[in-house]
Every structure is written in C-alpha cells, then in structure tokens.
MMTF fields as JSON, N, C-alpha, C and O atoms, coordinates in Angstrom:
{
  "mmtfVersion": "1.0.0",
  "mmtfProducer": "UNKNOWN",
  "numBonds": 447,
  "numAtoms": 448,
  "numGroups": 112,
  "numChains": 1,
  "numModels": 1,
  "chainsPerModel": [1],
  "groupsPerChain": [112],
  "chainIdList": ["A"],
  "bondAtomList": [4, 2, 8, 6, 12, 10, 16, 14, 20, 18, 24, 22, 28, 26, 32, 30, 36, 34, 40, 38, 44, 42, 48, 46, 52, 50, 56, 54, 60, 58, 64, 62, 68, 66, 72, 70, 76, 74, 80, 78, 84, 82, 88, 86, 92, 90, 96, 94, 100, 98, 104, 102, 108, 106, 112, 110, 116, 114, 120, 118, 124, 122, 128, 126, 132, 130, 136, 134, 140, 138, 144, 142, 148, 146, 152, 150, 156, 154, 160, 158, 164, 162, 168, 166, 172, 170, 176, 174, 180, 178, 184, 182, 188, 186, 192, 190, 196, 194, 200, 198, 204, 202, 208, 206, 212, 210, 216, 214, 220, 218, 224, 222, 228, 226, 232, 230, 236, 234, 240, 238, 244, 242, 248, 246, 252, 250, 256, 254, 260, 258, 264, 262, 268, 266, 272, 270, 276, 274, 280, 278, 284, 282, 288, 286, 292, 290, 296, 294, 300, 298, 304, 302, 308, 306, 312, 310, 316, 314, 320, 318, 324, 322, 328, 326, 332, 330, 336, 334, 340, 338, 344, 342, 348, 346, 352, 350, 356, 354, 360, 358, 364, 362, 368, 366, 372, 370, 376, 374, 380, 378, 384, 382, 388, 386, 392, 390, 396, 394, 400, 398, 404, 402, 408, 406, 412, 410, 416, 414, 420, 418, 424, 422, 428, 426, 432, 430, 436, 434, 440, 438, 444, 442],
  "bondOrderList": [1, 1, 1, 1, 1, 1, 1, 1, 1, 1, 1, 1, 1, 1, 1, 1, 1, 1, 1, 1, 1, 1, 1, 1, 1, 1, 1, 1, 1, 1, 1, 1, 1, 1, 1, 1, 1, 1, 1, 1, 1, 1, 1, 1, 1, 1, 1, 1, 1, 1, 1, 1, 1, 1, 1, 1, 1, 1, 1, 1, 1, 1, 1, 1, 1, 1, 1, 1, 1, 1, 1, 1, 1, 1, 1, 1, 1, 1, 1, 1, 1, 1, 1, 1, 1, 1, 1, 1, 1, 1, 1, 1, 1, 1, 1, 1, 1, 1, 1, 1, 1, 1, 1, 1, 1, 1, 1, 1, 1, 1, 1],
  "groupList": [{"groupName": "MET", "atomNameList": ["N", "CA", "C", "O"], "elementList": ["N", "C", "C", "O"], "formalChargeList": [0, 0, 0, 0], "bondAtomList": [1, 0, 2, 1, 3, 2], "bondOrderList": [1, 1, 2], "singleLetterCode": "M", "chemCompType": "L-PEPTIDE LINKING"}, {"groupName": "ALA", "atomNameList": ["N", "CA", "C", "O"], "elementList": ["N", "C", "C", "O"], "formalChargeList": [0, 0, 0, 0], "bondAtomList": [1, 0, 2, 1, 3, 2], "bondOrderList": [1, 1, 2], "singleLetterCode": "A", "chemCompType": "L-PEPTIDE LINKING"}, {"groupName": "PRO", "atomNameList": ["N", "CA", "C", "O"], "elementList": ["N", "C", "C", "O"], "formalChargeList": [0, 0, 0, 0], "bondAtomList": [1, 0, 2, 1, 3, 2], "bondOrderList": [1, 1, 2], "singleLetterCode": "P", "chemCompType": "L-PEPTIDE LINKING"}, {"groupName": "VAL", "atomNameList": ["N", "CA", "C", "O"], "elementList": ["N", "C", "C", "O"], "formalChargeList": [0, 0, 0, 0], "bondAtomList": [1, 0, 2, 1, 3, 2], "bondOrderList": [1, 1, 2], "singleLetterCode": "V", "chemCompType": "L-PEPTIDE LINKING"}, {"groupName": "THR", "atomNameList": ["N", "CA", "C", "O"], "elementList": ["N", "C", "C", "O"], "formalChargeList": [0, 0, 0, 0], "bondAtomList": [1, 0, 2, 1, 3, 2], "bondOrderList": [1, 1, 2], "singleLetterCode": "T", "chemCompType": "L-PEPTIDE LINKING"}, {"groupName": "GLY", "atomNameList": ["N", "CA", "C", "O"], "elementList": ["N", "C", "C", "O"], "formalChargeList": [0, 0, 0, 0], "bondAtomList": [1, 0, 2, 1, 3, 2], "bondOrderList": [1, 1, 2], "singleLetterCode": "G", "chemCompType": "PEPTIDE LINKING"}, {"groupName": "LEU", "atomNameList": ["N", "CA", "C", "O"], "elementList": ["N", "C", "C", "O"], "formalChargeList": [0, 0, 0, 0], "bondAtomList": [1, 0, 2, 1, 3, 2], "bondOrderList": [1, 1, 2], "singleLetterCode": "L", "chemCompType": "L-PEPTIDE LINKING"}, {"groupName": "GLU", "atomNameList": ["N", "CA", "C", "O"], "elementList": ["N", "C", "C", "O"], "formalChargeList": [0, 0, 0, 0], "bondAtomList": [1, 0, 2, 1, 3, 2], "bondOrderList": [1, 1, 2], "singleLetterCode": "E", "chemCompType": "L-PEPTIDE LINKING"}, {"groupName": "PHE", "atomNameList": ["N", "CA", "C", "O"], "elementList": ["N", "C", "C", "O"], "formalChargeList": [0, 0, 0, 0], "bondAtomList": [1, 0, 2, 1, 3, 2], "bondOrderList": [1, 1, 2], "singleLetterCode": "F", "chemCompType": "L-PEPTIDE LINKING"}, {"groupName": "SER", "atomNameList": ["N", "CA", "C", "O"], "elementList": ["N", "C", "C", "O"], "formalChargeList": [0, 0, 0, 0], "bondAtomList": [1, 0, 2, 1, 3, 2], "bondOrderList": [1, 1, 2], "singleLetterCode": "S", "chemCompType": "L-PEPTIDE LINKING"}, {"groupName": "ARG", "atomNameList": ["N", "CA", "C", "O"], "elementList": ["N", "C", "C", "O"], "formalChargeList": [0, 0, 0, 0], "bondAtomList": [1, 0, 2, 1, 3, 2], "bondOrderList": [1, 1, 2], "singleLetterCode": "R", "chemCompType": "L-PEPTIDE LINKING"}, {"groupName": "ILE", "atomNameList": ["N", "CA", "C", "O"], "elementList": ["N", "C", "C", "O"], "formalChargeList": [0, 0, 0, 0], "bondAtomList": [1, 0, 2, 1, 3, 2], "bondOrderList": [1, 1, 2], "singleLetterCode": "I", "chemCompType": "L-PEPTIDE LINKING"}, {"groupName": "CYS", "atomNameList": ["N", "CA", "C", "O"], "elementList": ["N", "C", "C", "O"], "formalChargeList": [0, 0, 0, 0], "bondAtomList": [1, 0, 2, 1, 3, 2], "bondOrderList": [1, 1, 2], "singleLetterCode": "C", "chemCompType": "L-PEPTIDE LINKING"}, {"groupName": "LYS", "atomNameList": ["N", "CA", "C", "O"], "elementList": ["N", "C", "C", "O"], "formalChargeList": [0, 0, 0, 0], "bondAtomList": [1, 0, 2, 1, 3, 2], "bondOrderList": [1, 1, 2], "singleLetterCode": "K", "chemCompType": "L-PEPTIDE LINKING"}, {"groupName": "GLN", "atomNameList": ["N", "CA", "C", "O"], "elementList": ["N", "C", "C", "O"], "formalChargeList": [0, 0, 0, 0], "bondAtomList": [1, 0, 2, 1, 3, 2], "bondOrderList": [1, 1, 2], "singleLetterCode": "Q", "chemCompType": "L-PEPTIDE LINKING"}, {"groupName": "TYR", "atomNameList": ["N", "CA", "C", "O"], "elementList": ["N", "C", "C", "O"], "formalChargeList": [0, 0, 0, 0], "bondAtomList": [1, 0, 2, 1, 3, 2], "bondOrderList": [1, 1, 2], "singleLetterCode": "Y", "chemCompType": "L-PEPTIDE LINKING"}, {"groupName": "ASN", "atomNameList": ["N", "CA", "C", "O"], "elementList": ["N", "C", "C", "O"], "formalChargeList": [0, 0, 0, 0], "bondAtomList": [1, 0, 2, 1, 3, 2], "bondOrderList": [1, 1, 2], "singleLetterCode": "N", "chemCompType": "L-PEPTIDE LINKING"}, {"groupName": "HIS", "atomNameList": ["N", "CA", "C", "O"], "elementList": ["N", "C", "C", "O"], "formalChargeList": [0, 0, 0, 0], "bondAtomList": [1, 0, 2, 1, 3, 2], "bondOrderList": [1, 1, 2], "singleLetterCode": "H", "chemCompType": "L-PEPTIDE LINKING"}, {"groupName": "ASP", "atomNameList": ["N", "CA", "C", "O"], "elementList": ["N", "C", "C", "O"], "formalChargeList": [0, 0, 0, 0], "bondAtomList": [1, 0, 2, 1, 3, 2], "bondOrderList": [1, 1, 2], "singleLetterCode": "D", "chemCompType": "L-PEPTIDE LINKING"}],
  "groupTypeList": [0, 1, 1, 2, 3, 4, 2, 5, 6, 7, 1, 2, 5, 6, 8, 0, 1, 9, 10, 5, 9, 11, 11, 1, 12, 5, 11, 10, 0, 1, 6, 3, 1, 11, 5, 0, 13, 8, 6, 1, 5, 2, 1, 6, 0, 1, 1, 9, 9, 1, 1, 3, 5, 6, 10, 5, 10, 3, 8, 10, 3, 1, 11, 3, 14, 1, 1, 6, 2, 14, 5, 11, 3, 2, 8, 3, 8, 1, 13, 7, 15, 16, 11, 17, 2, 18, 11, 6, 9, 4, 5, 3, 11, 8, 5, 0, 6, 11, 9, 0, 2, 11, 1, 6, 1, 15, 15, 8, 6, 6, 1, 6],
  "groupIdList": [1, 2, 3, 4, 5, 6, 7, 8, 9, 10, 11, 12, 13, 14, 15, 16, 17, 18, 19, 20, 21, 22, 23, 24, 25, 26, 27, 28, 29, 30, 31, 32, 33, 34, 35, 36, 37, 38, 39, 40, 41, 42, 43, 44, 45, 46, 47, 48, 49, 50, 51, 52, 53, 54, 55, 56, 57, 58, 59, 60, 61, 62, 63, 64, 65, 66, 67, 68, 69, 70, 71, 72, 73, 74, 75, 76, 77, 78, 79, 80, 81, 82, 83, 84, 85, 86, 87, 88, 89, 90, 91, 92, 93, 94, 95, 96, 97, 98, 99, 100, 101, 102, 103, 104, 105, 106, 107, 108, 109, 110, 111, 112],
  "secStructList": [7, 7, 7, 7, 7, 7, 6, 6, 7, 7, 7, 2, 2, 2, 2, 2, 6, 6, 1, 1, 1, 1, 7, 1, 1, 7, 2, 2, 2, 2, 2, 2, 2, 2, 2, 0, 0, 0, 0, 0, 2, 2, 2, 2, 2, 2, 2, 2, 2, 2, 2, 6, 6, 7, 7, 2, 2, 2, 2, 2, 2, 2, 2, 2, 2, 2, 6, 1, 7, 7, 7, 2, 2, 2, 2, 2, 2, 2, 2, 2, 6, 6, 1, 7, 2, 2, 2, 2, 2, 2, 2, 2, 2, 2, 2, 2, 2, 2, 2, 2, 2, 2, 2, 2, 2, 2, 2, 2, 2, 6, 6, 7],
  "xCoordList": [-7.278, -8.748, -8.211, -7.015, -9.221, -9.337, -9.408, -10.077, -8.659, -9.053, -10.391, -10.914, -10.858, -12.175, -12.45, -11.591, -13.103, -13.234, -14.171, -15.35, -13.868, -14.729, -15.803, -15.689, -17.231, -18.525, -18.26, -17.934, -18.494, -18.971, -17.162, -17.155, -15.889, -14.877, -14.107, -13.591, -14.025, -13.936, -12.334, -11.766, -11.725, -10.411, -10.217, -10.991, -9.248, -8.885, -8.757, -9.368, -7.887, -8.08, -9.564, -9.957, -10.324, -11.488, -12.684, -13.751, -12.197, -13.077, -12.191, -12.813, -11.164, -10.638, -10.931, -11.186, -10.954, -11.164, -13.146, -13.701, -13.764, -14.859, -15.395, -16.408, -14.877, -14.736, -14.988, -14.714, -15.479, -15.533, -13.96, -13.28, -13.761, -11.908, -11.133, -11.53, -9.846, -8.819, -8.799, -8.567, -9.022, -9.299, -10.567, -11.489, -11.065, -12.067, -12.567, -13.78, -11.817, -12.411, -12.389, -12.873, -11.849, -11.538, -10.191, -9.291, -10.192, -8.32, -8.175, -7.12, -9.055, -8.796, -8.218, -7.24, -9.326, -9.178, -7.785, -6.962, -7.72, -6.474, -5.293, -4.415, -4.911, -3.918, -3.97, -2.876, -4.702, -4.948, -4.554, -4.017, -4.766, -4.404, -3.019, -2.376, -2.362, -1.004, -0.184, 0.818, -0.63, 0.15, 0.268, 1.355, -1.064, -0.762, 0.412, 1.294, -0.068, 1.155, 2.473, 3.158, 2.834, 4.561, 4.9, 6.129, 4.187, 4.89, 4.686, 5.541, 2.896, 2.916, 3.381, 3.975, 3.014, 3.776, 4.992, 5.185, 5.954, 7.493, 7.76, 8.692, 6.844, 7.159, 6.546, 7.026, 5.314, 5.145, 6.175, 6.678, 6.68, 7.805, 8.893, 9.426, 9.213, 10.495, 10.085, 10.943, 9.057, 8.452, 8.795, 9.326, 8.245, 7.678, 9.272, 9.725, 9.98, 11.474, 11.971, 12.484, 12.161, 12.973, 12.368, 13.092, 10.911, 10.534, 11.091, 11.391, 11.136, 11.891, 12.998, 13.301, 13.594, 15.306, 16.02, 17.25, 15.476, 16.195, 17.089, 16.629, 18.365, 19.557, 20.396, 20.522, 20.741, 21.851, 20.857, 19.787, 21.752, 21.314, 19.777, 18.932, 19.758, 18.101, 17.186, 16.297, 17.424, 16.35, 15.87, 14.731, 17.119, 16.851, 16.274, 15.399, 16.7, 15.683, 14.444, 13.643, 14.068, 12.527, 11.959, 11.315, 12.19, 11.8, 11.864, 10.815, 12.72, 12.301, 11.145, 10.126, 11.472, 10.098, 8.826, 7.98, 8.564, 7.499, 7.118, 6.028, 8.218, 7.495, 7.461, 7.376, 7.532, 7.24, 5.707, 4.925, 5.512, 3.746, 3.343, 3.752, 2.261, 1.3, 0.907, 1.137, 0.334, 0.081, -1.497, -2.446, -1.619, -2.976, -3.955, -5.178, -3.252, -4.104, -4.97, -5.967, -4.739, -5.582, -6.817, -7.875, -6.637, -7.353, -8.647, -9.843, -8.084, -8.936, -9.997, -11.183, -9.253, -9.999, -11.011, -12.23, -10.386, -11.472, -12.87, -13.945, -12.536, -13.66, -14.498, -15.618, -13.913, -14.649, -15.472, -16.526, -15.075, -16.22, -16.671, -17.309, -16.248, -16.804, -16.771, -17.699, -15.435, -14.979, -13.796, -12.582, -14.554, -13.644, -12.697, -11.54, -13.479, -12.296, -12.11, -11.214, -12.784, -12.503, -10.845, -9.797, -11.257, -9.97, -8.664, -7.489, -9.235, -7.974, -7.526, -6.331, -8.07, -8.255, -7.219, -6.14, -7.746, -6.509, -5.502, -4.623, -5.104, -4.108, -3.13, -1.921, -3.787, -3.194, -2.244, -1.094, -2.995, -2.751, -1.537, -0.4, -1.949, -0.967, 0.329, 1.469, -0.123, 1.41, 2.473, 3.662, 1.589, 2.529, 3.251, 4.033, 2.73, 2.736, 4.197, 5.36, 3.69, 5.105, 6.301, 7.404, 5.671, 6.551, 8.486, 9.442, 8.421, 9.798, 10.85, 12.016, 9.89, 11.2, 11.03, 12.051, 9.57, 9.781, 10.411, 10.801, 10.564, 11.525, 13.052, 13.846, 13.253, 14.97, 15.02, 16.018, 14.138, 14.151, 14.619, 15.641, 13.844, 14.227, 15.056, 15.712, 15.539, 17.074, 17.933, 18.772, 17.914, 19.508, 19.094, 20.143, 18.317, 17.887, 18.364, 18.749, 18.344, 19.04, 19.929, 20.209, 20.756, 22.157, 22.371, 23.319, 21.51, 21.72, 22.422, 22.654],
  "yCoordList": [16.151, 16.687, 15.422, 15.222, 14.603, 13.984, 14.831, 15.859, 14.491, 15.057, 14.803, 13.701, 15.494, 15.611, 14.22, 14.155, 13.61, 12.826, 12.911, 12.924, 12.981, 12.946, 12.267, 11.046, 12.895, 11.818, 10.911, 11.313, 9.912, 9.062, 8.294, 7.264, 8.667, 8.158, 7.429, 8.022, 6.113, 5.365, 5.105, 5.563, 4.478, 3.726, 2.66, 1.738, 2.882, 1.709, 0.66, -0.331, 0.593, -1.068, -1.379, -2.506, -0.657, -1.082, -1.356, -1.876, -0.801, -1.112, -2.839, -3.863, -2.728, -4.356, -5.154, -6.334, -4.765, -5.956, -6.14, -7.129, -5.39, -5.485, -6.68, -7.286, -6.959, -7.533, -9.074, -9.36, -10.098, -11.375, -12.098, -12.796, -11.772, -12.336, -11.395, -10.255, -11.696, -10.62, -10.206, -9.112, -11.082, -11.047, -10.343, -11.151, -8.926, -8.563, -8.357, -8.179, -8.359, -8.394, -9.617, -9.447, -10.845, -11.864, -12.047, -11.21, -13.347, -13.693, -13.36, -12.839, -13.539, -12.835, -11.325, -10.825, -10.642, -8.953, -8.578, -7.733, -9.576, -9.058, -9.547, -8.687, -10.531, -11.2, -9.785, -9.22, -9.322, -8.131, -6.966, -6.178, -6.732, -5.613, -5.573, -4.746, -6.687, -6.692, -6.584, -5.87, -7.31, -7.355, -6.139, -5.642, -5.352, -3.972, -2.954, -2.233, -3.298, -2.59, -2.757, -1.892, -4.079, -4.386, -4.657, -4.606, -5.087, -5.152, -3.895, -3.227, -3.786, -2.4, -1.202, -0.35, -1.237, 0.194, 0.599, 1.698, -0.336, -0.151, -0.047, 0.69, -0.889, -0.668, 0.675, 1.307, 1.061, 2.816, 3.401, 3.907, 3.487, 4.233, 4.428, 5.495, 3.138, 2.967, 3.674, 4.47, 3.563, 3.892, 5.847, 6.54, 6.192, 7.725, 8.389, 9.398, 7.229, 8.08, 8.041, 9.147, 7.399, 6.907, 8.359, 9.248, 8.332, 9.525, 11.054, 11.917, 11.114, 12.329, 12.413, 12.986, 11.84, 11.718, 11.166, 11.213, 10.752, 10.342, 8.798, 8.085, 8.614, 7.975, 7.344, 8.014, 6.512, 5.975, 5.608, 5.043, 6.185, 5.56, 5.925, 5.248, 7.25, 8.005, 7.108, 6.636, 6.799, 5.947, 4.881, 4.685, 4.084, 2.686, 3.061, 2.31, 4.228, 4.232, 4.616, 4.189, 5.548, 5.49, 4.282, 3.927, 3.676, 1.902, 1.291, 0.748, 1.283, 0.898, 1.518, 0.937, 3.046, 3.708, 3.203, 3.146, 2.788, 2.381, 1.192, 1.115, 0.054, -0.812, -0.986, -2.123, 0.31, 0.207, 0.419, 1.068, -0.271, -0.418, 1.171, 1.989, 1.25, 2.173, 2.52, 1.735, 3.542, 4.487, 4.253, 3.861, 4.457, 4.374, 5.514, 5.391, 6.767, 7.639, 7.396, 8.109, 6.609, 6.002, 5.076, 5.09, 4.485, 3.802, 4.943, 4.897, 5.731, 7.237, 7.442, 7.116, 8.105, 8.579, 7.481, 7.624, 6.361, 5.399, 5.167, 5.081, 5.067, 4.62, 6.324, 6.4, 7.32, 8.173, 8.643, 9.258, 8.402, 8.834, 7.458, 7.476, 5.86, 4.648, 4.458, 4.516, 4.212, 3.676, 2.576, 2.769, 1.354, 0.521, 0.188, -0.141, 0.332, 0.467, -1.26, -1.571, -1.983, -3.592, -3.894, -4.405, -3.28, -3.842, -2.978, -3.344, -1.707, -1.11, -1.356, -1.101, -1.729, -2.293, -3.64, -3.668, -4.831, -5.947, -5.468, -6.329, -4.498, -3.671, -3.381, -3.596, -2.849, -2.419, -3.494, -3.417, -4.208, -5.537, -6.181, -6.175, -6.729, -7.674, -6.838, -7.239, -5.286, -4.775, -4.367, -4.058, -4.484, -4.366, -5.454, -5.387, -6.452, -8.079, -8.331, -8.545, -8.225, -8.654, -7.487, -7.728, -6.12, -5.25, -5.365, -4.988, -5.877, -6.201, -6.981, -6.747, -8.055, -9.436, -8.71, -8.552, -8.031, -7.399, -6.036, -5.722, -5.059, -4.323, -4.693, -4.28, -5.708, -6.144, -6.752, -6.417, -7.641, -8.287, -7.008, -7.082, -6.019, -4.992, -4.375, -3.961, -3.928, -3.684, -4.526, -4.037, -5.481, -6.256, -6.628, -7.126, -6.694, -7.028, -5.648, -5.752, -4.302, -3.112, -2.43, -1.287, -3.62, -3.627, -2.021, -1.32, -1.623, -0.704, -1.046, -0.155],
  "zCoordList": [28.126, 26.751, 25.989, 25.776, 25.607, 24.341, 23.24, 23.341, 21.908, 20.888, 20.08, 20.245, 19.422, 18.852, 17.638, 16.759, 17.609, 16.585, 15.588, 15.941, 14.245, 13.056, 13.026, 13.138, 12.857, 13.048, 11.446, 10.329, 11.844, 10.655, 10.553, 9.88, 11.08, 10.723, 11.763, 12.711, 11.586, 12.83, 12.662, 11.67, 13.493, 13.387, 12.386, 12.129, 11.941, 10.933, 11.539, 11.14, 12.721, 13.532, 13.929, 13.626, 14.478, 14.241, 13.413, 13.74, 12.035, 10.989, 10.385, 10.101, 10.354, 9.986, 11.124, 10.883, 12.364, 13.677, 13.322, 13.8, 12.713, 12.562, 11.57, 11.919, 10.602, 9.805, 10.21, 11.376, 9.376, 9.789, 9.474, 10.227, 8.469, 7.797, 7.749, 7.507, 7.975, 7.761, 5.962, 5.447, 5.524, 4.04, 3.831, 3.944, 3.521, 4.007, 2.467, 2.352, 1.303, 0.318, -0.683, -1.802, -0.334, -0.935, -1.465, -1.534, -1.851, -2.171, -3.255, -3.616, -3.963, -5.98, -5.837, -6.392, -4.721, -5.129, -4.333, -4.687, -2.953, -2.243, -3.173, -3.093, -3.995, -4.803, -5.868, -5.882, -6.483, -7.272, -6.902, -7.68, -5.712, -4.806, -4.773, -5.42, -3.831, -3.518, -4.819, -4.873, -5.87, -7.364, -7.658, -7.953, -7.609, -8.176, -7.481, -7.947, -6.089, -5.092, -5.552, -6.099, -5.265, -5.185, -6.329, -6.383, -7.888, -9.047, -10.087, -10.67, -10.121, -10.91, -10.559, -11.219, -9.344, -8.435, -8.855, -9.374, -8.638, -8.904, -10.5, -10.824, -11.823, -12.887, -13.435, -14.376, -12.654, -12.897, -12.782, -13.785, -11.77, -10.97, -11.817, -12.122, -12.218, -13.102, -14.497, -14.879, -15.264, -16.364, -16.383, -17.251, -15.105, -14.968, -14.943, -15.484, -13.959, -13.768, -14.776, -14.944, -15.639, -16.684, -17.494, -17.941, -17.545, -18.682, -18.383, -19.207, -16.854, -16.624, -16.06, -15.014, -16.757, -17.029, -15.64, -15.624, -14.706, -13.481, -14.191, -15.082, -13.521, -13.811, -12.495, -11.469, -12.575, -11.276, -9.745, -9.518, -9.06, -7.739, -7.278, -6.692, -7.772, -7.748, -8.172, -7.463, -9.578, -10.17, -9.382, -8.958, -9.218, -8.319, -6.88, -6.451, -6.022, -5.047, -5.073, -4.24, -6.108, -6.644, -6.472, -5.484, -7.4, -7.779, -6.306, -5.959, -5.54, -4.105, -3.471, -3.098, -3.37, -2.503, -2.788, -1.895, -4.056, -4.898, -4.113, -3.546, -4.071, -3.2, -1.849, -1.385, -0.91, 0.309, 0.487, -0.208, 1.553, 2.172, 2.44, 3.264, 1.272, 1.831, 2.963, 3.884, 3.2, 4.393, 5.196, 4.517, 6.286, 6.725, 6.095, 6.166, 5.399, 5.206, 3.799, 3.693, 2.874, 1.853, 2.25, 1.621, 3.064, 3.795, 4.37, 4.081, 5.077, 6.007, 4.959, 4.998, 3.931, 2.633, 2.229, 2.326, 1.763, 1.334, 1.929, 1.335, 3.568, 4.427, 4.289, 3.784, 4.704, 4.572, 3.241, 3.407, 2.121, 1.086, 0.457, -0.595, 1.285, 1.076, -0.455, -1.261, -0.646, -2.165, -1.788, -1.721, -1.563, -1.296, -0.486, -0.747, 0.988, 2.015, 2.507, 3.291, 2.109, 2.526, 1.585, 1.983, 0.144, -0.543, 0.204, 0.211, 0.836, 1.137, 2.546, 2.696, 3.494, 4.517, 4.39, 4.98, 3.467, 3.174, 2.481, 2.541, 1.801, 1.578, 2.568, 2.483, 3.562, 4.46, 5.442, 5.874, 5.524, 6.339, 5.748, 6.219, 4.66, 3.644, 3.459, 3.696, 2.878, 2.698, 3.754, 3.669, 4.784, 5.824, 6.649, 7.598, 5.977, 6.466, 5.387, 5.73, 4.193, 3.175, 2.689, 2.2, 3.005, 2.495, 2.825, 2.147, 3.815, 4.416, 3.461, 3.142, 3.128, 2.122, 0.947, 0.277, 0.362, -1.231, -1.415, -2.54, -0.221, -0.348, -0.537, -1.382, 0.632, 0.397, -0.922, -1.56, -1.581, -2.553, -3.609, -4.291, -3.618, -4.862, -4.606, -5.562, -3.075, -2.755, -3.346, -4.102, -3.201, -3.574, -4.991, -5.398, -5.899, -7.054, -7.816, -8.981, -7.151, -8.0, -7.741, -8.103, -6.624, -6.137, -5.435, -5.789, -4.554, -3.774, -2.416, -1.599]
}
C-alpha cells in the first residue's frame, strides 16, 4: 500500500526537473545562495560558537558541520509555503555537488 501524498506537495526531484534550467533562480542568485551557505554559514557558526564558549576540537567540528550541504527539508518547507523554492532547489543541487570539496577544505584548514 502506497503512503499518502500531501496535496500540493510534489517531490523535490519533480520540481527541479520541471524547470527549464538546472539553475532555476539565475546565476547571480545561485552564487549568492552558495556563498551564503558555504562562507557566511561557517562564519556565523564560528561567531556563535565562540560566543557560547566552545573551544578546541568541538569549535572546529561545529564550523565543518556548518559547511555541510543543506538537507531537502528546507526545500520542502519553501515549496509548501511558496517562499523562494527556485532558490532552494538550486541551492540543494549545487550544495550537493560542491559540498565534499568545500567540507574537505574546511577540514584541512582547521587541522581536524
């Protein structure tokens, strides 16, 4: 028996495939989204971790975790509430593609 499907909520892959381009929100917005995710995210994590007193290896691990790709759940909420699903779908696609080299770069830079 198939699981019930929420009305109006299509699969993220179908949404992304229905777009004319893999970059559904435009090159400029895609670069902004990727920059925020992989540069501003770890910077914000570093600042907030330092503010609460994290030090040493735990501090560095928190920064690397902030550089990991976003999950599909933020896209599902964006699609459900119609809040920039194009930007999130592009972020999910490119986040998955470039997350490994970026996470490894942070890993080696932070000497974990």
